[in-house]
RODO-2510 file (C-alpha; in nm, 4 decimals, decimal comma):
residues 231
     n   res          X          Y          Z
     1     m    -3,3420     4,0046     1,2097
     2     k    -3,2965     3,8756     0,8888
     3     l    -2,9847     3,6195     0,8483
     4     n    -2,7676     3,7824     0,6001
     5     t    -2,6485     3,4497     0,4262
     6     n    -2,4050     3,6686     0,1852
     7     s    -2,1664     3,7772     0,4823
     8     n    -1,8407     3,6535     0,5681
     9     v    -1,9431     3,5701     0,8966
    10     y    -2,2285     3,3560     0,7983
    11     t    -1,9741     3,1769     0,5119
    12     i    -1,7295     3,1028     0,7901
    13     v    -1,9774     2,9740     1,0561
    14     y    -2,1530     2,7364     0,8250
    15     a    -1,8055     2,6153     0,6499
    16     t    -1,7124     2,5794     0,9848
    17     i    -2,0302     2,3476     1,0943
    18     v    -1,9991     2,1357     0,7920
    19     v    -1,6570     2,0463     0,8581
    20     i    -1,7205     1,9553     1,2337
    21     i    -2,0182     1,6913     1,1248
    22     v    -1,8031     1,5634     0,8451
    23     a    -1,5087     1,5198     1,0945
    24     v    -1,7488     1,3387     1,3596
    25     l    -1,9021     1,1053     1,0793
    26     l    -1,5783     1,0031     0,9499
    27     a    -1,4305     0,9782     1,3233
    28     l    -1,7528     0,7357     1,3727
    29     v    -1,7180     0,5477     1,0399
    30     s    -1,3794     0,4374     1,1365
    31     q    -1,4625     0,3461     1,4825
    32     v    -1,7018     0,1340     1,3766
    33     l    -1,5003    -0,0436     1,0827
    34     s    -1,1845    -0,0602     1,2883
    35     p    -1,2486    -0,4271     1,4164
    36     r    -1,3556    -0,5587     1,0743
    37     q    -1,0156    -0,3840     0,9431
    38     a    -0,8015    -0,5219     1,2317
    39     a    -0,9849    -0,8814     1,1651
    40     n    -0,9001    -0,8585     0,7610
    41     v    -0,5144    -0,7553     0,8736
    42     k    -0,4712    -1,0559     1,0805
    43     l    -0,6621    -1,2886     0,8270
    44     d    -0,4195    -1,1992     0,5732
    45     q    -0,1227    -1,2181     0,7932
    46     q    -0,2619    -1,5815     0,8350
    47     k    -0,3093    -1,6580     0,4956
    48     q     0,0571    -1,5511     0,4158
    49     m     0,1752    -1,7566     0,6819
    50     l    -0,0134    -2,0616     0,5579
    51     v     0,1296    -1,9964     0,1952
    52     a     0,4644    -2,0223     0,3434
    53     l     0,3796    -2,3340     0,4716
    54     n     0,2716    -2,4844     0,1567
    55     q    -0,0785    -2,5413     0,2505
    56     e    -0,3852    -2,4897     0,0297
    57     l    -0,6079    -2,2033     0,1627
    58     g    -0,9347    -2,3817     0,1206
    59     a    -1,2906    -2,2350     0,2181
    60     d    -1,1702    -2,1392     0,5888
    61     p    -0,7970    -2,0175     0,6050
    62     a    -0,8636    -1,9130     0,9609
    63     a    -0,9647    -2,2381     1,1104
    64     l    -0,6797    -2,3959     0,8869
    65     y    -0,4396    -2,1481     1,0564
    66     e    -0,5799    -2,2091     1,4239
    67     s    -0,5236    -2,6205     1,3766
    68     l    -0,1692    -2,5835     1,2488
    69     v    -0,0212    -2,3099     1,4823
    70     r     0,0946    -2,3902     1,8277
    71     d     0,2915    -2,1005     1,9979
    72     t     0,3725    -1,7328     1,9078
    73     i     0,6025    -1,4987     2,0320
    74     d     0,4507    -1,2225     1,8532
    75     r     0,5677    -0,8882     1,9789
    76     e     0,2896    -0,6164     1,9525
    77     n     0,3816    -0,3359     1,7032
    78     a     0,7263    -0,4607     1,6716
    79     k     0,9471    -0,6921     1,4839
    80     p     1,0296    -0,9848     1,4547
    81     g     0,7470    -1,2177     1,4938
    82     i     0,8211    -1,6139     1,5543
    83     f     0,5534    -1,8586     1,5337
    84     r     0,5642    -2,2105     1,6091
    85     f     0,3454    -2,4584     1,3852
    86     e     0,2918    -2,8476     1,3562
    87     v     0,2349    -2,9707     1,0099
    88     d     0,1951    -3,3333     0,9392
    89     g     0,3431    -3,3797     1,2867
    90     q     0,6751    -3,2274     1,2467
    91     t     0,7806    -2,8733     1,3894
    92     k     0,7665    -2,5867     1,1388
    93     y     0,9524    -2,2352     1,2609
    94     v     0,7882    -1,9116     1,0737
    95     l     0,9494    -1,6096     1,1032
    96     r     0,8151    -1,2692     0,9796
    97     l     1,0276    -1,0998     0,7377
    98     h     1,0497    -0,6967     0,6211
    99     g     1,2919    -0,4996     0,4114
   100     a     1,2915    -0,2464     0,1374
   101     g     1,2827    -0,3018    -0,2336
   102     l     1,2996    -0,0547    -0,5296
   103     w     0,9715     0,1227    -0,4773
   104     g     0,8796     0,0593    -0,1130
   105     g     0,8834    -0,1742     0,1836
   106     i     0,8829    -0,5669     0,1028
   107     g     0,8188    -0,8150     0,3671
   108     g     0,6899    -1,1781     0,3998
   109     y     0,7405    -1,5066     0,5926
   110     i     1,0045    -1,7993     0,5906
   111     a     0,9241    -2,1381     0,7167
   112     l     1,1991    -2,3627     0,8424
   113     d     1,2181    -2,7404     0,9474
   114     e     1,2866    -2,7993     1,3261
   115     d     1,6406    -2,8148     1,2574
   116     k     1,6122    -2,4439     1,1767
   117     n     1,8361    -2,4758     0,8832
   118     t     1,6306    -2,5872     0,6269
   119     i     1,3498    -2,3926     0,4372
   120     f     1,0307    -2,5452     0,4114
   121     g     0,8562    -2,2518     0,2274
   122     i     0,8357    -1,8819     0,1920
   123     n     0,6292    -1,6246     0,1017
   124     f     0,6719    -1,2533    -0,0124
   125     n     0,4922    -0,9354    -0,0173
   126     h     0,5578    -0,5581    -0,1792
   127     e     0,3971    -0,2289    -0,1187
   128     s     0,4532    -0,1177    -0,4702
   129     e     0,7009    -0,3201    -0,6911
   130     t     0,6819    -0,2884    -1,0391
   131     p     0,4392    -0,5246    -1,1968
   132     g     0,5802    -0,7525    -1,4420
   133     l     0,8947    -0,6846    -1,2907
   134     g     1,0005    -0,6753    -0,8896
   135     a     0,6216    -0,7689    -0,7899
   136     l     0,6985    -1,1329    -0,9353
   137     i     0,8714    -1,2040    -0,5760
   138     v     0,5359    -1,2924    -0,4803
   139     e     0,4573    -1,5480    -0,7662
   140     e     0,5477    -1,9530    -0,7309
   141     p     0,8237    -1,9783    -0,9621
   142     f     1,0225    -1,7575    -0,7972
   143     r     0,9079    -1,8460    -0,4193
   144     s     0,9680    -2,2625    -0,4886
   145     q     1,3409    -2,1842    -0,5463
   146     f     1,4122    -2,1088    -0,1974
   147     i     1,2371    -2,4806    -0,0938
   148     g     1,5170    -2,7140     0,0593
   149     k     1,7756    -2,4290     0,0650
   150     h     1,9809    -2,4370     0,3630
   151     i     2,0471    -2,0763     0,5679
   152     r     2,3547    -2,2315     0,7577
   153     n     2,7029    -2,3202     0,6211
   154     a     2,8995    -2,6262     0,6489
   155     e     2,9980    -2,5230     0,9895
   156     g     2,6861    -2,4509     1,0955
   157     d     2,6667    -2,0752     1,0977
   158     i     2,3818    -1,8519     0,9481
   159     v     2,4738    -1,7417     0,6393
   160     s     2,1174    -1,7217     0,4662
   161     v     2,0011    -1,7674     0,1163
   162     v     2,1153    -1,5187    -0,1144
   163     v     1,9432    -1,3937    -0,4704
   164     l     2,1937    -1,3643    -0,7873
   165     k     2,1545    -1,3020    -1,0997
   166     k     2,1569    -1,6289    -1,3117
   167     g     2,5226    -1,7611    -1,4036
   168     n     2,6725    -1,5694    -1,0787
   169     q     2,8104    -1,7450    -0,7809
   170     a     2,7876    -1,6670    -0,4123
   171     e     3,1362    -1,5321    -0,2715
   172     n     3,0682    -1,6888     0,0426
   173     g     2,9507    -2,0307    -0,0494
   174     e     2,6288    -1,9663     0,0630
   175     e     2,3401    -2,1461    -0,1150
   176     q     2,1485    -1,9007    -0,3830
   177     v     1,8347    -1,8892    -0,6030
   178     d     1,8062    -1,6837    -0,9488
   179     a     1,7181    -1,3374    -0,9464
   180     v     1,4062    -1,1611    -1,0836
   181     s     1,4880    -1,1034    -1,4672
   182     g     1,4988    -0,7194    -1,5120
   183     a     1,4264    -0,6820    -1,1383
   184     t     1,8023    -0,6290    -1,0269
   185     i     1,7232    -0,3773    -0,7227
   186     t     1,4266    -0,5521    -0,6170
   187     s     1,5828    -0,8958    -0,5998
   188     t     1,8782    -0,7608    -0,4029
   189     g     1,6387    -0,5989    -0,1416
   190     v     1,4927    -0,9691    -0,1130
   191     s     1,8745    -1,0972    -0,0653
   192     d     1,9707    -0,8241     0,1676
   193     m     1,6166    -0,8659     0,3878
   194     l     1,6414    -1,2600     0,4330
   195     k     2,0469    -1,1813     0,5544
   196     e     1,9192    -0,9203     0,8116
   197     n     1,6608    -1,0959     0,9249
   198     l     1,8206    -1,4063     0,9778
   199     c     2,1674    -1,3370     1,0239
   200     t     2,0699    -1,0622     1,2883
   201     e     1,7083    -1,0138     1,3986
   202     y     1,6692    -1,3877     1,4230
   203     a     2,0324    -1,4962     1,4933
   204     d     1,9219    -1,5600     1,8986
   205     f     1,6158    -1,7792     1,8442
   206     l     1,7741    -1,9551     1,5573
   207     n     2,0854    -2,0406     1,7538
   208     v     1,9230    -2,1677     2,0629
   209     e     1,8825    -2,5245     2,1141
   210     n     1,5032    -2,6605     2,0312
   211     g     1,3266    -2,7272     2,3895
   212     d     1,4573    -2,4552     2,5203
   213     a     1,1437    -2,3199     2,7876
   214     s     1,1122    -1,9739     2,5778
   215     l     1,0513    -2,1418     2,2541
   216     n     0,7413    -2,2804     2,3637
   217     g     0,5622    -1,9618     2,5173
   218     e     0,7606    -2,0369     2,8886
   219     n     0,9285    -1,7617     3,0985
   220     d     0,8736    -1,4894     2,7874
   221     e     0,6611    -1,2127     2,9033
   222     n     0,5891    -1,1346     2,5298
   223     v     0,4428    -1,4593     2,4243
   224     e     0,0742    -1,4896     2,3116
   225     p    -0,0178    -1,8637     2,4296
   226     i    -0,2444    -2,0441     2,1917
   227     k    -0,5531    -2,1607     2,4180
   228     e    -0,6644    -2,4883     2,3927
   229     e    -1,0366    -2,5393     2,3244
   230     g    -1,3008    -2,5136     2,6356
   231     e    -1,0781    -2,2875     2,8125
***
């Protein structure tokens, strides 16, 4: 019997077969590329932390990261994430940040000295802030303002650092940096993100005395220990 290629049944069966074939091919491509995509995400995160640590990325950022990182308390698919590094013989803590800007999510990493008070460096990222305005939070002129600032007040309480329009003064005595001109909402988002993350999400960690076992990967089931060479 001759196949009627003009019938509705033929059209439906043909379309179904094509859709199935395309779906299978896409699934296979996704499966093949998934490890590479995960590796790229991991490398990007490492680069962002290195920038927060004021490091030149060089030709092999992954190797540089591994040479500096000591411990991680990084919860899979959850926030916050805490990382301990050693830079020039000094301990630095890097904390993952997350918040909201004008058009989407913003985030980054903040590096603190061992005193858990002085900002050693910071790096920001964003999903869709306005180019030339809110997107400028990723640039060095904005980020460099945070270096040397303190997240605690004179009494030792965590108060964060506020981002304010130039000329304004913080109401509660917090240390401050200048907002990005013309990007009030994004700048406020950065300020709120720092306050929420430092004063709430990381408060327990920041208020624990250095040397506590949990900071070095002991007695914490969520810790991902750093393996020494040869293990």
